[in-house]
LOBALO-469084 format. One record per residue (C-alpha): residue number from 1; x, y, z. Coordinates in steps of 0.02 Angstrom, whole numbers, padded with zeros to 5 digits, always signed. Layout:
N
+-----+--------+--------+--------+
!  nr !      u !      v !      w !
+-----+--------+--------+--------+
! NUM !      X !      Y !      Z !
...
+-----+--------+--------+--------+
END
This chain:
322
+-----+--------+--------+--------+
!  nr !      u !      v !      w !
+-----+--------+--------+--------+
!   1 ! -00266 ! -00705 ! +00069 !
!   2 ! -00338 ! -00762 ! -00096 !
!   3 ! -00411 ! -00924 ! -00028 !
!   4 ! -00503 ! -00827 ! +00105 !
!   5 ! -00557 ! -00669 ! +00018 !
!   6 ! -00499 ! -00664 ! -00163 !
!   7 ! -00447 ! -00487 ! -00204 !
!   8 ! -00551 ! -00388 ! -00326 !
!   9 ! -00493 ! -00223 ! -00253 !
!  10 ! -00533 ! -00127 ! -00096 !
!  11 ! -00636 ! +00031 ! -00106 !
!  12 ! -00728 ! +00145 ! +00014 !
!  13 ! -00907 ! +00129 ! -00046 !
!  14 ! -00986 ! +00301 ! -00052 !
!  15 ! -01158 ! +00225 ! -00076 !
!  16 ! -01326 ! +00278 ! -00009 !
!  17 ! -01374 ! +00144 ! +00118 !
!  18 ! -01556 ! +00113 ! +00158 !
!  19 ! -01622 ! -00028 ! +00266 !
!  20 ! -01742 ! -00154 ! +00193 !
!  21 ! -01923 ! -00104 ! +00209 !
!  22 ! -01892 ! +00079 ! +00253 !
!  23 ! -01936 ! +00230 ! +00147 !
!  24 ! -02012 ! +00232 ! -00025 !
!  25 ! -01859 ! +00176 ! -00126 !
!  26 ! -01812 ! +00001 ! -00185 !
!  27 ! -01839 ! -00140 ! -00061 !
!  28 ! -01761 ! -00309 ! -00030 !
!  29 ! -01853 ! -00468 ! +00007 !
!  30 ! -01826 ! -00548 ! +00176 !
!  31 ! -01702 ! -00673 ! +00104 !
!  32 ! -01599 ! -00542 ! +00012 !
!  33 ! -01448 ! -00460 ! +00094 !
!  34 ! -01386 ! -00330 ! -00030 !
!  35 ! -01444 ! -00252 ! -00192 !
!  36 ! -01386 ! -00125 ! -00321 !
!  37 ! -01516 ! -00100 ! -00457 !
!  38 ! -01553 ! -00277 ! -00521 !
!  39 ! -01393 ! -00351 ! -00446 !
!  40 ! -01445 ! -00446 ! -00290 !
!  41 ! -01345 ! -00543 ! -00162 !
!  42 ! -01460 ! -00666 ! -00073 !
!  43 ! -01432 ! -00733 ! +00102 !
!  44 ! -01395 ! -00903 ! +00025 !
!  45 ! -01258 ! -00827 ! -00084 !
!  46 ! -01183 ! -00734 ! +00065 !
!  47 ! -01177 ! -00896 ! +00163 !
!  48 ! -01068 ! -00976 ! +00028 !
!  49 ! -00934 ! -00847 ! +00072 !
!  50 ! -00966 ! -00861 ! +00258 !
!  51 ! -00941 ! -01049 ! +00251 !
!  52 ! -00780 ! -01023 ! +00152 !
!  53 ! -00715 ! -00908 ! +00288 !
!  54 ! -00768 ! -01030 ! +00423 !
!  55 ! -00675 ! -01171 ! +00335 !
!  56 ! -00519 ! -01066 ! +00308 !
!  57 ! -00502 ! -01008 ! +00487 !
!  58 ! -00612 ! -01112 ! +00602 !
!  59 ! -00553 ! -01280 ! +00538 !
!  60 ! -00372 ! -01226 ! +00532 !
!  61 ! -00361 ! -01142 ! +00703 !
!  62 ! -00514 ! -01210 ! +00794 !
!  63 ! -00672 ! -01122 ! +00850 !
!  64 ! -00575 ! -01027 ! +00984 !
!  65 ! -00504 ! -00916 ! +00847 !
!  66 ! -00667 ! -00819 ! +00835 !
!  67 ! -00651 ! -00753 ! +01014 !
!  68 ! -00470 ! -00696 ! +00994 !
!  69 ! -00462 ! -00515 ! +01053 !
!  70 ! -00403 ! -00384 ! +00929 !
!  71 ! -00375 ! -00198 ! +00951 !
!  72 ! -00557 ! -00171 ! +00903 !
!  73 ! -00676 ! -00311 ! +00949 !
!  74 ! -00632 ! -00492 ! +00917 !
!  75 ! -00578 ! -00594 ! +00767 !
!  76 ! -00756 ! -00643 ! +00721 !
!  77 ! -00813 ! -00462 ! +00713 !
!  78 ! -00661 ! -00421 ! +00606 !
!  79 ! -00701 ! -00562 ! +00483 !
!  80 ! -00886 ! -00515 ! +00480 !
!  81 ! -00847 ! -00333 ! +00439 !
!  82 ! -00717 ! -00379 ! +00307 !
!  83 ! -00834 ! -00504 ! +00226 !
!  84 ! -00978 ! -00381 ! +00216 !
!  85 ! -00865 ! -00252 ! +00134 !
!  86 ! -00805 ! -00385 ! +00012 !
!  87 ! -00984 ! -00429 ! -00036 !
!  88 ! -01029 ! -00245 ! -00060 !
!  89 ! -00875 ! -00216 ! -00168 !
!  90 ! -00907 ! -00372 ! -00271 !
!  91 ! -01087 ! -00319 ! -00300 !
!  92 ! -01032 ! -00145 ! -00353 !
!  93 ! -00906 ! -00221 ! -00475 !
!  94 ! -01045 ! -00330 ! -00549 !
!  95 ! -01157 ! -00177 ! -00567 !
!  96 ! -01013 ! -00083 ! -00651 !
!  97 ! -00982 ! -00230 ! -00768 !
!  98 ! -01163 ! -00229 ! -00821 !
!  99 ! -01156 ! -00041 ! -00853 !
! 100 ! -01015 ! -00064 ! -00979 !
! 101 ! -01104 ! -00208 ! -01065 !
! 102 ! -01013 ! -00359 ! -00992 !
! 103 ! -01106 ! -00523 ! -01008 !
! 104 ! -01048 ! -00702 ! -00989 !
! 105 ! -01014 ! -00806 ! -01144 !
! 106 ! -01085 ! -00981 ! -01162 !
! 107 ! -00918 ! -01058 ! -01112 !
! 108 ! -00909 ! -00945 ! -00958 !
! 109 ! -01086 ! -00993 ! -00911 !
! 110 ! -01039 ! -01177 ! -00925 !
! 111 ! -00887 ! -01145 ! -00814 !
! 112 ! -01000 ! -01062 ! -00686 !
! 113 ! -01118 ! -01211 ! -00692 !
! 114 ! -00976 ! -01335 ! -00665 !
! 115 ! -00908 ! -01236 ! -00518 !
! 116 ! -01082 ! -01222 ! -00441 !
! 117 ! -01111 ! -01410 ! -00463 !
! 118 ! -00948 ! -01449 ! -00375 !
! 119 ! -00976 ! -01333 ! -00227 !
! 120 ! -01157 ! -01383 ! -00207 !
! 121 ! -01101 ! -01564 ! -00200 !
! 122 ! -00977 ! -01518 ! -00062 !
! 123 ! -01119 ! -01441 ! +00038 !
! 124 ! -01216 ! -01603 ! +00042 !
! 125 ! -01363 ! -01600 ! +00163 !
! 126 ! -01296 ! -01439 ! +00238 !
! 127 ! -01372 ! -01348 ! +00090 !
! 128 ! -01544 ! -01392 ! +00155 !
! 129 ! -01501 ! -01353 ! +00336 !
! 130 ! -01437 ! -01180 ! +00293 !
! 131 ! -01566 ! -01149 ! +00156 !
! 132 ! -01435 ! -01128 ! +00020 !
! 133 ! -01515 ! -01161 ! -00149 !
! 134 ! -01418 ! -01211 ! -00303 !
! 135 ! -01466 ! -01044 ! -00382 !
! 136 ! -01377 ! -00954 ! -00240 !
! 137 ! -01216 ! -01048 ! -00272 !
! 138 ! -01231 ! -01016 ! -00458 !
! 139 ! -01260 ! -00831 ! -00422 !
! 140 ! -01104 ! -00825 ! -00313 !
! 141 ! -00994 ! -00889 ! -00454 !
! 142 ! -01081 ! -00779 ! -00582 !
! 143 ! -01055 ! -00624 ! -00478 !
! 144 ! -00874 ! -00671 ! -00441 !
! 145 ! -00835 ! -00697 ! -00625 !
! 146 ! -00922 ! -00536 ! -00679 !
! 147 ! -00822 ! -00440 ! -00548 !
! 148 ! -00659 ! -00519 ! -00607 !
! 149 ! -00697 ! -00474 ! -00788 !
! 150 ! -00728 ! -00293 ! -00737 !
! 151 ! -00567 ! -00295 ! -00636 !
! 152 ! -00463 ! -00363 ! -00779 !
! 153 ! -00537 ! -00242 ! -00905 !
! 154 ! -00511 ! -00093 ! -00790 !
! 155 ! -00329 ! -00130 ! -00751 !
! 156 ! -00290 ! -00174 ! -00932 !
! 157 ! -00349 ! -00002 ! -00986 !
! 158 ! -00243 ! +00084 ! -00853 !
! 159 ! -00061 ! +00136 ! -00869 !
! 160 ! +00045 ! -00001 ! -00790 !
! 161 ! +00217 ! +00033 ! -00863 !
! 162 ! +00336 ! +00067 ! -00719 !
! 163 ! +00511 ! +00119 ! -00771 !
! 164 ! +00670 ! +00060 ! -00689 !
! 165 ! +00705 ! +00238 ! -00636 !
! 166 ! +00536 ! +00256 ! -00550 !
! 167 ! +00560 ! +00091 ! -00458 !
! 168 ! +00748 ! +00104 ! -00429 !
! 169 ! +00807 ! +00041 ! -00260 !
! 170 ! +00974 ! +00106 ! -00196 !
! 171 ! +01080 ! +00052 ! -00049 !
! 172 ! +01140 ! +00189 ! +00067 !
! 173 ! +01251 ! +00207 ! +00219 !
! 174 ! +01168 ! +00343 ! +00323 !
! 175 ! +01259 ! +00439 ! +00460 !
! 176 ! +01152 ! +00545 ! +00576 !
! 177 ! +01223 ! +00688 ! +00679 !
! 178 ! +01124 ! +00765 ! +00824 !
! 179 ! +01065 ! +00942 ! +00783 !
! 180 ! +01129 ! +01007 ! +00950 !
! 181 ! +01308 ! +00975 ! +00895 !
! 182 ! +01285 ! +01104 ! +00757 !
! 183 ! +01303 ! +01112 ! +00570 !
! 184 ! +01489 ! +01152 ! +00576 !
! 185 ! +01524 ! +00989 ! +00670 !
! 186 ! +01427 ! +00894 ! +00537 !
! 187 ! +01533 ! +00978 ! +00403 !
! 188 ! +01693 ! +00927 ! +00493 !
! 189 ! +01632 ! +00747 ! +00497 !
! 190 ! +01584 ! +00756 ! +00313 !
! 191 ! +01762 ! +00803 ! +00265 !
! 192 ! +01837 ! +00664 ! +00370 !
! 193 ! +01719 ! +00533 ! +00297 !
! 194 ! +01766 ! +00580 ! +00119 !
! 195 ! +01948 ! +00542 ! +00157 !
! 196 ! +01934 ! +00388 ! +00267 !
! 197 ! +01945 ! +00204 ! +00231 !
! 198 ! +01853 ! +00157 ! +00391 !
! 199 ! +01689 ! +00241 ! +00434 !
! 200 ! +01676 ! +00153 ! +00602 !
! 201 ! +01849 ! +00214 ! +00656 !
! 202 ! +01810 ! +00393 ! +00604 !
! 203 ! +01645 ! +00396 ! +00699 !
! 204 ! +01731 ! +00348 ! +00863 !
! 205 ! +01787 ! +00528 ! +00880 !
! 206 ! +01609 ! +00597 ! +00866 !
! 207 ! +01484 ! +00575 ! +01009 !
! 208 ! +01300 ! +00543 ! +00978 !
! 209 ! +01325 ! +00498 ! +00796 !
! 210 ! +01235 ! +00344 ! +00728 !
! 211 ! +01259 ! +00246 ! +00567 !
! 212 ! +01148 ! +00123 ! +00475 !
! 213 ! +01131 ! +00039 ! +00306 !
! 214 ! +00964 ! +00057 ! +00217 !
! 215 ! +00887 ! +00015 ! +00049 !
! 216 ! +00789 ! +00168 ! -00009 !
! 217 ! +00653 ! +00195 ! -00139 !
! 218 ! +00576 ! +00358 ! -00198 !
! 219 ! +00444 ! +00420 ! -00078 !
! 220 ! +00536 ! +00361 ! +00078 !
! 221 ! +00610 ! +00530 ! +00122 !
! 222 ! +00587 ! +00713 ! +00077 !
! 223 ! +00605 ! +00771 ! -00103 !
! 224 ! +00762 ! +00868 ! -00058 !
! 225 ! +00843 ! +00714 ! +00020 !
! 226 ! +00799 ! +00603 ! -00127 !
! 227 ! +00857 ! +00730 ! -00257 !
! 228 ! +01030 ! +00720 ! -00181 !
! 229 ! +01047 ! +00535 ! -00140 !
! 230 ! +00974 ! +00467 ! -00303 !
! 231 ! +01106 ! +00567 ! -00397 !
! 232 ! +01252 ! +00492 ! -00300 !
! 233 ! +01373 ! +00374 ! -00384 !
! 234 ! +01445 ! +00216 ! -00306 !
! 235 ! +01543 ! +00256 ! -00144 !
! 236 ! +01509 ! +00443 ! -00163 !
! 237 ! +01466 ! +00542 ! -00006 !
! 238 ! +01331 ! +00675 ! -00003 !
! 239 ! +01352 ! +00849 ! +00070 !
! 240 ! +01271 ! +00882 ! +00238 !
! 241 ! +01081 ! +00859 ! +00223 !
! 242 ! +00956 ! +00929 ! +00347 !
! 243 ! +00815 ! +00803 ! +00374 !
! 244 ! +00690 ! +00794 ! +00518 !
! 245 ! +00793 ! +00909 ! +00627 !
! 246 ! +00953 ! +00808 ! +00605 !
! 247 ! +01108 ! +00829 ! +00501 !
! 248 ! +01132 ! +00679 ! +00388 !
! 249 ! +01277 ! +00617 ! +00282 !
! 250 ! +01246 ! +00482 ! +00153 !
! 251 ! +01361 ! +00367 ! +00057 !
! 252 ! +01295 ! +00272 ! -00093 !
! 253 ! +01338 ! +00089 ! -00073 !
! 254 ! +01247 ! +00042 ! -00233 !
! 255 ! +01152 ! +00157 ! -00353 !
! 256 ! +01048 ! +00011 ! -00420 !
! 257 ! +00994 ! -00151 ! -00336 !
! 258 ! +00928 ! -00257 ! -00479 !
! 259 ! +00829 ! -00388 ! -00382 !
! 260 ! +00754 ! -00263 ! -00262 !
! 261 ! +00711 ! -00143 ! -00404 !
! 262 ! +00618 ! -00279 ! -00500 !
! 263 ! +00522 ! -00326 ! -00343 !
! 264 ! +00479 ! -00144 ! -00310 !
! 265 ! +00422 ! -00123 ! -00490 !
! 266 ! +00302 ! -00269 ! -00466 !
! 267 ! +00235 ! -00193 ! -00306 !
! 268 ! +00213 ! -00023 ! -00388 !
! 269 ! +00119 ! -00100 ! -00534 !
! 270 ! +00005 ! -00193 ! -00413 !
! 271 ! -00029 ! -00032 ! -00317 !
! 272 ! -00066 ! +00059 ! -00480 !
! 273 ! -00190 ! -00077 ! -00531 !
! 274 ! -00277 ! -00066 ! -00363 !
! 275 ! -00286 ! +00124 ! -00373 !
! 276 ! -00357 ! +00114 ! -00549 !
! 277 ! -00490 ! -00010 ! -00492 !
! 278 ! -00535 ! +00093 ! -00340 !
! 279 ! -00558 ! +00249 ! -00445 !
! 280 ! -00668 ! +00156 ! -00568 !
! 281 ! -00776 ! +00081 ! -00431 !
! 282 ! -00792 ! +00247 ! -00341 !
! 283 ! -00855 ! +00329 ! -00501 !
! 284 ! -00998 ! +00202 ! -00506 !
! 285 ! -01027 ! +00214 ! -00318 !
! 286 ! -01066 ! +00399 ! -00335 !
! 287 ! -01221 ! +00363 ! -00440 !
! 288 ! -01271 ! +00190 ! -00377 !
! 289 ! -01388 ! +00155 ! -00233 !
! 290 ! -01347 ! +00006 ! -00125 !
! 291 ! -01488 ! -00062 ! -00018 !
! 292 ! -01449 ! -00171 ! +00131 !
! 293 ! -01542 ! -00284 ! +00251 !
! 294 ! -01448 ! -00254 ! +00415 !
! 295 ! -01561 ! -00366 ! +00520 !
! 296 ! -01520 ! -00515 ! +00409 !
! 297 ! -01333 ! -00486 ! +00427 !
! 298 ! -01344 ! -00457 ! +00615 !
! 299 ! -01433 ! -00622 ! +00645 !
! 300 ! -01290 ! -00746 ! +00622 !
! 301 ! -01129 ! -00801 ! +00706 !
! 302 ! -00987 ! -00917 ! +00656 !
! 303 ! -01039 ! -01038 ! +00792 !
! 304 ! -01195 ! -01090 ! +00696 !
! 305 ! -01085 ! -01161 ! +00555 !
! 306 ! -00984 ! -01278 ! +00667 !
! 307 ! -01075 ! -01430 ! +00596 !
! 308 ! -01051 ! -01379 ! +00414 !
! 309 ! -00938 ! -01479 ! +00297 !
! 310 ! -00777 ! -01399 ! +00232 !
! 311 ! -00822 ! -01275 ! +00095 !
! 312 ! -00698 ! -01178 ! -00012 !
! 313 ! -00779 ! -01065 ! -00141 !
! 314 ! -00610 ! -01022 ! -00219 !
! 315 ! -00565 ! -01204 ! -00247 !
! 316 ! -00670 ! -01202 ! -00405 !
! 317 ! -00632 ! -01028 ! -00472 !
! 318 ! -00481 ! -01082 ! -00578 !
! 319 ! -00599 ! -01147 ! -00713 !
! 320 ! -00680 ! -00975 ! -00725 !
! 321 ! -00517 ! -00895 ! -00778 !
! 322 ! -00495 ! -01000 ! -00936 !
+-----+--------+--------+--------+
END
């Protein structure tokens, strides 16, 4: 969903929330939504992302999409919650970037300026109607780029080498025997399967037995199950395995699926990068204080942006990556 909410990682923010204007700690101005130290997200900046979400969904599916019922609330409430978490996470990543000394180069600042000019032009007179200043658009791109730099640096420093063995995908034929038929019956079937040319014909003599073909990766089953099946050679049958109260017999159809293994390796690397980023962000969240203006966030709905022009924040982010 990069066009809608570009991924910079998802993290549970263990931050100390305090509403604007309460207590003796830091306070936000009325037009500021979020803040961590000197990193501030204004309402104008937040609206840049709101308008992007409105364009992505409202203009593609129509305004009725916002009232679609989900398991919890409706689609608008889901998008509102997701967007707020995205803004909090982005702000925390910017704060973390500043803590490790990240600053934008002159060329990066020029790229931010060009992106801000382009998006502000797309807003047209809507910028005035929604009180979105050019500085707010510039801040949105600055914060986005700072967060991306922190993300790239964090995942570059992490271990991302995934071996073929770790990611190996194997193809199995799995025969399940009901536990009530007993272990001895499963052993009888195991002997017959080892000496048959037709599994389907052999299974006709055994009631309640099921068979399926499945591609398996490590972590899908118990350690005991995987220790046995990942050691099987092509067409080799396993001994009887007890798994989830059933007796299971497994034949290895392929000990290594190249395409699937490469895909799984990519997925594992992506998960490792996300885990590394989450850990890094959580370490900063433990010491950071995020202040939040809940009344400002509660006072808007997607309906109020129905007259806005199409706005896509991520349309102009490619130039920030150069």
